[in-house]
Each structure stands twice: as C-alpha cells, then as structure tokens.
N, C-alpha and C positions, 0 to 999 in steps of 0.2 A: 725183488725187494731184498735188501741186505738185512742181516741180522740186527744191525744197529737201527735201521729204519723200522724194522718190526718191533723192536723193543720200545722205540719212541712212540710208535702208533699205539702199542698196548698201554703205555703210560698215559697218553692223552685220553684214551678211551676209559681207563680206570678213573682218571681225574674227572672226566665228564660224568661218569656214572655216579661217582661219589657226591659231586655237587648236585646232580639231579635228585639223588636220594635225600640229600640234606634239605633241598628246597621243598620236596614233598613232605618230609618229616616236620619241618617248621610250619609249613602251611597247614598241615593236618592238626598240629598242636594248637595253632591260633584259632582255627575253626572250632575245635573241641572246646577250648577255653571260652570263646565267645558264646557258644551254644550253652555251656554249663552256666556261665554268668547270666545269660538271658533267662534261662529257665528258673534260676534262683531268684533273680530280681523281679521278673515279670510274671506275676501270679494272678493276672486279671481274671482268668477262668475260675480260680478258687474263690476270689473275692465275689464275683457275680453269683456263684453257686450259693455261698453262705448267705448273701443278702437276699437273693430270690427265694431260697428255702424259708427264710424267716418271714418274708412278705406273703408268700403263698399260704403259710400256716396262720396268718393273721397277727403275727407278733409285732411287726413294724409297718409303718405306712409313711408316705411322703409323695410329693409331686412328681418325683422321678421314677417311682416304683413301677407303675404300669408300663411306662415307656421302656424301662430296662428289662422287665421280667415277662411281660405279656406281649405287647406289640413289637418289642425289640426295635424300636425306633431310636433308642439311645444305645450306641455301641462304642466299644473301645477301639481306638486306632493305634498310633505309634506309642510304644512304651517309653516313658520318661523316668521310670523309677530309678532311684539311686540307692534305696535300701529296701530289703524284702518286706519289711513291716509297714512301709509307706508307699503304697501303690499309686502311681500317677501315669495317666495316659492322655494323649490327645483324643478327643472324642467328638462325635457328631450326634446332636439331639435334634431329630427332624432335619431341618436345613441349617441349623445353627451350630457353628464350631464351639467347642468348649474344652475345658480340662477336667477330667474325671479323677477324683482322689478317693482312695479307699484305705482304711486302716486294717492291717492284718496283725495277728499275734506275732510276737518276736520269733524269728527263725531259730530253730534249735541248732546249736553249734556243737559238734562232737569234740570232746576233749579226750584224746587217746591217752591211755595210761591211768585213767580214773574210771570209776563206775559211771555208767550213763544214768543221770538223774531222770526219772520219769517226768514227762512233760505235764505241767499243771494245766488243767482245762480252764479256760477263761469263760465265765458266764457272760454271754453277750445279751444286751438289752434286757437286763433283769429289773430295771427301774424305769418308771414307777410301776408298782404292782397293781393288779386288778383291784378295783374298789377305791383307788385313790381319787379323791375329788379334785376339781380344778383348783380350788383354794389351797389344798394340801400341796399340789404340784407347784403352785406359785411360791409357796413357802419353801419348798425344796430348792427351787431355782434361786430364790432370794438368798438362802443360806450359802449356796454354792458361790454366788457372786460376791457375797460378803467375804468369803474365804479367799477368793481369787483377786478381787479388786480392792479390798479394804472397805471400811465403813463409809461409803460414799452416800451423800444425802439423797441422791436421785436414783437409787437402785430400783425402786418400784417402777419407775418409767422404763428402765431396761427390761425388767421382768415382763411388762406389758408388751414391749416391742418383740421380745422372744416369743410370746404366745401368738402374736400376729404372724410371725415367720413360721412358727410350728403348724399353724392352720394351713396346711398345704393346699387343700381343696377349696379354701375360702368359703366354707359353709357357716362360719361364725362359731364353730366349736372345735376344740382340740380333742381328737379321739385318743384312745389309749395307745394305739400304734404310732400316731403322730407324736405323742408325748414321749414314748420310748426312743424314737428317732432323735427328737430334739435333745433329750437328756444325754444320749450318747455323743451327739455333736458338740454339746456345750463343754465337754471335757477337752475339746480341741481348741487351742488358742487361735488358730487361723480362722476357724468358723466364727468364733466369738468376735474377733476383730472385724471380719467382713460385715457382721450385723451392726456392730457399733459404728463403723465407718462407711456404712452402705451408701451415704450421699456424698462421699468424698471422691474427688476426681481420680486419685491415684490408687484407689483400692479396687481390685477386680470385683465385679458384681457376682452375687450368688444366683445361680440359675435354678437350682433345685437340689433335692436330696432324697435319699432312701436309706433308712438306717443311718449308719455313720459313713456312708458313701455320699459324696456331694459333688456337684458340677458347678464350676465357676467359669467366668468369662475367660476366653483365651487371649493371649497377647501375641502380636505378630512377631516381635523380636524378643527373644527370651534371654538375652544377656546384654550387658552394657556394651561389651565389645568382644572381639575375638572371633575365632573361627572354630567350628565344631569338628573335632577329629575323633576317630575311633580310639578307645582308651588304650588299646595295645600300642598304637603309634605314640600316644601321649607319654608312655613309659620311657621312650627313647629320646624324647626332646628335652634338652636342658631347660631349666626353669627360666634362666635369663633370656634365652632365645625365644621361649614361649611368650614371655612378656612383650618382647619386641614384635612378635607376630600379632599379638592381641592389639597393640597400638596401631598397627597398619590397617586393621579391619575395623575402623570406627567411622561414624558419620562425620560430616564436615564440622568445623569448630562451632559455628553458630547453633547447629543442631545439638551438639554435645552440651552446649551451654543451656539450651532449653530443657534437655533431659535432666541436667544437674539441678536446675531450678525446681523441677518436679520432685527430685529426691529431698531437697531442702523443705519443700512444702509438706511432703509426707512426714518428715521429722517433726514439723510443727503439729501435724495432725495427731501424732501419738504422744507428743510431749504435753503432759497435763491436759489431755483431751477431756471430753465430757464425763468419762467414767474413770479418771485417774491416769497415771503415767504408765506407758508401756515401754519396755526396753528391747531394743533391737540387738539380738544376741548372735546374729550371723549376717553381717553386712558384707556380702560378696557379690561380685558382678553377675553370678549365675542366678541370684535371687531377685534381680532387678531387670525389668525389660522396658519396652516402649512400643507405642503403636505407630501407624504410618504417618501420624502428624507429629511424631517425636515428643509425645507426652509420656512421661514416666508412668509405668504400671508395675505394681508389685507382682512377681511371679510366684514366690513362695514366702509365706508369712508364718510358717510353723514355729520358727524360733523367735517370734516377737511375743514377749510374755509380759503379763502385768507385773509391775514392780513389786507389789505386795506378795504375789505368788512366788516370784523369784527369791525374795528374801526368805520365805519359808523353805524353799527347796535347798538353798545353799547355806543357810545359817547352821552353825554347829556341825557342819561337815568336817570330818577329821582331815587334817592337812599336815604336811611336812614343810611345804613352801607355798609361795603364791601360785605356783603352777597347778596346785591341787584345787584352787578356788576359781575354777572357770566353768561357766555354763555355756553350751554352744561353742562358738569359737571366739566371741567378742565380749561377753559379759564377765568381767573379772573383778573379784574382790581381793582382799589381802588375807594372809594367814597370820593370825594372832599367835606369836611364838610362845606366849606365856600359857595359853590354854591349848595350843595346837588345834584350834578350831577356826574355820573360815568366818570372817566378819560378814555382815549382810549388806554393807554399802558398796555399790558398784563404783569403780574408780573413774571410768570414762563415761561421759554422757553420749547419747545417740549422735549428737551433732559432731562431736570430735571424731567419732568412728566414720561417719559419712564423709567428712572432709578428708580423712586419710585415704579413703577409697577414691575420692574425686581428684586428689592432688595430681597424679600423673595423667589422669584422664583429661583434665581441663588445661593443664600447663602445656601439654604437647599441642602445638599449632595455635596457641593463644596469640591474639594480636599484640604486636610489640608495645603499643601504647598503653595497654592495661596489664601486661604480663607481670611487671614488678609489683604493682598494687595487688593483683590477684594472688600472687605467691605469698605476699606478706599476710593477706587476710586468711589464706588457707592455713598457713603455719600457726597463726594466732588461734584459729579454730581448733586445730589438732591439739594444741596445748591446753584446751579447756579441761578442767577437773571438776568432778561433782562436788568435792569438798571445798572448793574455792569460795571466798567471801563474795556475796552478790553474784553467785553463779547464774541465777536465772536472768538477771539483768544483762550480764555479759553474753549469755546464750542468745537472748533476743537481739542484742545489738549486733553481734557478729553475724547472725543468720540474716538479719535485714540488710546489713552492709553488703554481704555477698550477693544476695538476690538483686539488690539495686545495681551493683556493679555489672552483673551479667545482663540484666534486663536493659540497662542503658546502652550496652554494646550491641544487642541484637534487636532492640525494639523497632528499628526501621528496616529490618531485613525481612525477606519472605518467610524466614524460619520462625518468626515470632508469632 
C-alpha cells in the first residue's frame, strides 16, 4: 500500500469515526432529553401517592378511591401530560378504558442569578372543615357558583345536582371526605362542565373521582387530524409542511362533515346553556376528538370557562397592547389605552373561533357543488363579532345554515 493510499485510508477511517461519534452523541442527547422531559411531565406516581395518602387517612373519599388505592384495579397507562401540574394518562378501570386526570402543584422553575424563593406549601382538601353541615356545604357551593357563573336563577338546581354527584357510594348522604373531594373538583372548569353537560352527546362522561383526581370517558381518536410524532422530530418540521401532513391524515370528507357538525352542536351546548355562557379559550385540533362512529367528543375542556368567571380574571389586568389581554390562546379582549387596563368583553364568539378551525378542515376535499357556498358561510362565520348588533340572531342563523348545508350533503350517505 502506497503512502497516498495509507493517507486516504486514514482519512476515511477518521471520517467514519467522527460521524459514528456524532451519531452516538446526538442519539444519547435525544434519549437524555426525552427521559428528562418524561420525568418532569409524567408524575403519576407522585399524584397517586398524594391522593392515596389522603384517602387512607380519611381526608377524602370518592367512587374511584378504593380501586385506585386498595384493590389497584384503576391504574395509569400511557402518559398524555403536556404540563407538569396537569397530569393526564390513559387508564384502565377494571375492564373499562378511561382518561385519568390529576392536578399537581405548579412545578418549581429555577431562575439562576436570583435567590431561590422557598416553595409555598399548598393546603390540599382544606374545605369544608369538620363539623360543616350539609346545609352549610350547599351554601358554600351556591356562593362558588354565583361567583363563577353569575347570578343565575336556577343555581339551586345545580347545587342539588352536585350533591348527587358527590355522593359517590350512593348511600343518600355526602360524607366529609366526599364533600372535600367535590369542593376540590369544583374549582376545575372541566369537572364543572362535565356535570352541567352530563347528558350532552359531545361531552365525555365522568366515570369517577377521588380527591381532585377524576376519570373520564376515553376517546378513540384524540385529534381532529394529523399524525402523532415525537416532539424532537416536530422541532425540525417546518410549520407549513406540518399543516400539509395534517391534512393528508384525515377521514373522508363526509366523515369530516359529521365531526364538524358535532363541533357546531357543542358550541350550541355551551352558548347560553342552562347555567350561562361558557367561552372556549383554546379551540385547537388536539382538544377535539371523535369516536369510531365519527361523533365529535371533547378531549380537553380545561380552557372552557364561564363567561362571568373570565371577566373577573381578565378585567383590570394591566396591559400595553391587545396582546396582553389574552386568556388561553383564543379568548381575547382589548386594551383600553386610556387606563392601560384590559376590558372584559371578549372580541370573538365561540362560533367564529370554531369556524376558523374548521375552514381548512372542511374545504379540503369538499364536493364541488357545495364548495363555494360552504366557503362563503365559513367566512361569514369567522367574521362574527361579539359586539355586533343582533349578534345572537346572526350566531343562530349562521350556525343553523352551516349545519343544514353539511347535513343535506351527507344525510343519504353511510357516514350520517
């Protein structure tokens, strides 16, 4: 072998070793980041320990407690959490699939360069206290609802409904442990909405609870469209290409139309429902799913809030521009430049936000004979404003026109 060949061989070998080392390094980094992210996001063991310690000492009670903490027939499966303080898992309760949700305290974030503030201990399940009568508890719940939902004339009916749900063992009485669990759960908008809309088709059913952990009906398909990829890969995919990928992985158009009708019906359910208006503050594909019959089912309702409650949250918030007056991702008010405070009136109604989400979803693959009319109606819907004159009449008219157009096209297909 000549010296030139030896040099070339050494170069190729060094190049091979370098790239091999690079692959190992990058692979190890990805595994480490995935593991670190998983351990931060997925804290199911911590959640279960907190709940079961409280149950075993008699602080809380509920229909899911014994299965979770004693017989262990309710267990956590795949982690679905996206935030450390909102734990979410696919679960199995006996032979029934479900989704387990558990609230955790806010994760502590380190801010280097400043002194570490000691973590404040959160008192869990501190209300109601021992000695509280059922009547007093009903008054507590009524006051909470009045603050959250406004002065509705039928709040007493909702209080009685809550007491029925709180009586987990159905013995006709609400124990102190059951009352503590119910009180903790009533702070959560999703739980309250599941109770209020328990008879509605598009709301997942509440299966049980223990403390502020609750189990709800699982949904077969957990996004309107798209394909699930590891988040590391997501980082390197351009947003435009990702949207194109999403559109490829969708059901057939008649099935999409049926799912869309379900979303419009859910918007009707929360718009001036039996206990006031609820605002959808995060309308995104990942929060909407559907079953094997292509009926829409809500996957995550934590950012659907009572209008009265939202006004209290956002009013008088300091702002420099309208960008500071946003709750969730979709509930926007305006910034009053004279006072530098956020106003309380949300700009867009739920229906306009739903139509914006459905626009590309429905127009892609839409039958040619209705495409023009469908597009026209969707854009009219997107243009809806809360402050418009006769908004409620326009809201009902546009919603009904859209549903009628879609139903007319799919009513004689197998997908209807």
